[in-house]
Each structure stands twice: as structure tokens, then as C-alpha cells.
C-alpha positions in Angstrom: -68.5 1.0 -11.8 -70.0 -1.3 -9.1 -71.4 -3.5 -11.9 -67.9 -3.8 -13.4 -66.4 -4.8 -10.1 -69.1 -7.4 -9.5 -68.6 -8.8 -13.0 -64.9 -8.9 -12.5 -65.2 -10.7 -9.2 -67.6 -13.2 -10.8 -65.2 -14.0 -13.5 -62.4 -14.3 -11.0 -64.3 -16.6 -8.7 -65.6 -18.8 -11.5 -62.2 -19.1 -13.1 -60.3 -19.9 -10.0 -62.8 -22.5 -8.8 -63.1 -24.2 -12.2 -59.6 -24.2 -13.5 -58.7 -27.6 -12.2 -61.8 -29.4 -13.4 -60.8 -32.0 -16.1 -64.1 -31.9 -18.1 -62.6 -29.8 -20.8 -58.9 -30.7 -21.3 -56.9 -27.7 -22.6 -59.2 -25.1 -21.1 -57.3 -25.1 -17.8 -54.7 -22.6 -19.1 -57.4 -20.3 -20.4 -59.2 -20.5 -17.0 -56.1 -19.8 -15.1 -55.3 -16.9 -17.4 -58.7 -15.4 -17.0 -58.4 -15.7 -13.2 -55.0 -14.1 -13.3 -56.2 -11.2 -15.4 -59.2 -10.7 -13.1 -56.9 -10.8 -10.1 -54.4 -8.3 -11.5 -57.1 -5.9 -12.6 -58.7 -6.0 -9.1 -55.4 -5.8 -7.3 -54.2 -2.9 -9.4 -57.6 -1.1 -8.9 -58.0 -0.5 -12.6 -61.0 1.4 -14.0 -63.1 -0.2 -16.8 -61.3 2.0 -19.3 -57.9 1.2 -17.9 -58.7 -2.5 -17.9 -59.8 -2.4 -21.5 -56.5 -0.9 -22.5 -54.3 -2.8 -20.1 -55.4 -6.4 -20.7 -54.4 -6.6 -24.4 -51.1 -5.0 -23.6 -50.5 -7.3 -20.7 -51.3 -10.3 -22.9 -48.7 -9.1 -25.5 -46.2 -8.7 -22.6 -46.8 -12.2 -21.3 -46.5 -13.6 -24.9 -43.1 -12.0 -25.4 -41.9 -13.2 -22.0 -43.2 -16.7 -22.6 -41.5 -16.8 -26.1 -38.2 -15.6 -24.6 -38.4 -18.2 -21.9 -39.4 -21.0 -24.3 -36.5 -20.2 -26.6 -34.0 -20.3 -23.8 -35.2 -23.4 -22.0 -35.8 -25.3 -25.3 -32.1 -24.9 -26.1 -31.1 -26.6 -22.8 -33.9 -29.1 -22.5 -32.4 -32.3 -21.2 -29.0 -30.7 -20.4 -27.8 -30.7 -16.9 -25.2 -27.9 -16.6 -23.7 -29.6 -13.6 -23.0 -32.7 -15.7 -21.9 -30.8 -18.9 -18.4 -30.2 -20.0 -16.7 -26.9 -19.3 -17.5 -25.3 -22.7 -21.2 -26.2 -22.5 -21.4 -25.0 -18.9 -19.8 -21.7 -19.9 -22.2 -21.3 -22.9 -25.1 -22.1 -20.5 -24.0 -19.3 -18.2 -23.6 -16.8 -21.0 -26.9 -17.7 -22.5 -28.6 -17.4 -19.2 -27.3 -13.9 -18.8 -28.5 -13.1 -22.3 -31.9 -14.5 -21.4 -32.1 -12.3 -18.3 -31.1 -9.2 -20.2 -33.7 -10.0 -22.8 -36.4 -10.3 -20.1 -35.3 -7.0 -18.6 -35.5 -5.4 -22.1 -39.0 -6.7 -22.5 -40.0 -5.3 -19.1 -38.5 -1.9 -19.9 -40.3 -1.8 -23.3 -43.6 -2.6 -21.7 -43.2 -0.4 -18.7 -43.3 2.6 -21.0 -46.4 1.2 -22.7 -48.1 0.4 -19.4 -47.5 3.8 -18.1 -49.5 5.3 -20.9 -52.5 3.3 -19.7 -52.1 3.1 -15.9 -50.5 5.2 -13.1 -47.1 4.4 -11.8 -48.7 3.4 -8.4 -50.9 0.9 -10.2 -48.0 -0.5 -12.2 -46.0 -0.8 -9.0 -48.7 -3.2 -7.8 -48.3 -5.5 -10.9 -45.2 -7.5 -9.9 -46.5 -8.1 -6.4 -49.9 -9.1 -7.7 -48.3 -11.5 -10.2 -46.4 -13.1 -7.3 -49.5 -13.3 -5.1 -51.5 -14.9 -7.8 -48.8 -17.5 -8.4 -48.7 -18.3 -4.7 -52.5 -18.6 -4.6 -52.5 -20.9 -7.6 -49.8 -23.2 -6.2 -51.6 -23.4 -2.8 -54.9 -24.1 -4.5 -53.3 -26.9 -6.6 -51.6 -28.4 -3.5 -55.0 -28.5 -1.7 -56.8 -30.0 -4.6 -54.2 -32.6 -5.3 -53.9 -33.6 -1.6 -50.8 -34.7 0.3 -49.7 -37.1 -2.4 -49.9 -34.8 -5.4 -53.4 -36.1 -6.5 -52.1 -39.5 -7.4 -53.6 -41.3 -4.5 -51.6 -43.1 -1.9 -48.4 -44.5 -3.4 -47.3 -46.5 -0.5 -47.4 -50.3 -0.9 -50.4 -52.0 0.8 -49.8 -53.3 4.3 -50.0 -57.0 5.0 
């Protein structure tokens, strides 16, 4: 068990420290995902067996949420509801409610599946752990990009 924990932490540390390195474009998402999974498994205190069952299920869960989100936001890409006509704004509101309902349905569906693999207490930690990881990631990106978003100093040169 101790070996599993050490391996898990090694994966987490290497993934979180290497995700922003540009040597391998496209691998950043994979590294972030690996770090997120390691963080969730650790934060939820999953055993090796639970982790082996939880991770593929969680990946499916994320895929369904991502597809739902992509479908909704793709429809309104480039549309500003505040600038749209009344009918478009109303449709946007209705579609947003449908989107939220679909996300809730996905969560309900996977809650039942997750509870076959982990305890209710462990599952209760999932949402908070996801939020914590997102916060850690944003803070890390801010630090690495510096005060000007990683684009250097954009102020005009002084005379």
C-alpha cells in the first residue's frame, strides 16, 4: 500500500511540475489529466483496487460532461446573449436550462456507478477535490506566466 501511495505521489508531482513545459505540444492536457487523477485518488483516499475501478469510470464521466458542454457551447459560439434579439435570448435561456439538467442527469447516473466502487464518504470528497485541483492549477498557471500572463511586458518602452 505504501508503494502505491509513493508511486501515486510521484506521478502527481511529475505531472503537475511538467504540464506547462512546451517541449511536447499537445501533451499538456494529458499531463494535467494525469495530475488531476492522481490528486483525486489521493484526496479521496482510494485503495489500489478502488483506484483501478474508479479511474476508468471517472474518465467516462468526464468525457460525457465534456461532450455535453461542447455541444451546448458550440451552438452559441460567437453569440452574445446580451446583444441578441428576444427570440435568440429566450432560446439561449431555455438551452442553458436543458444543458444544466443534462449535466445533473449525467451526475446522477455516475453517482450510482461510483457508489458501487467507492464509499459515500469518498465520493463526497470528489466535488471538493475537483474544485481544489482547479484552483491549484489556475494558481500554478498564474505563477508560471507571471504578472503579464506570460507574454512579457506589454507596456510601451519609456523614452
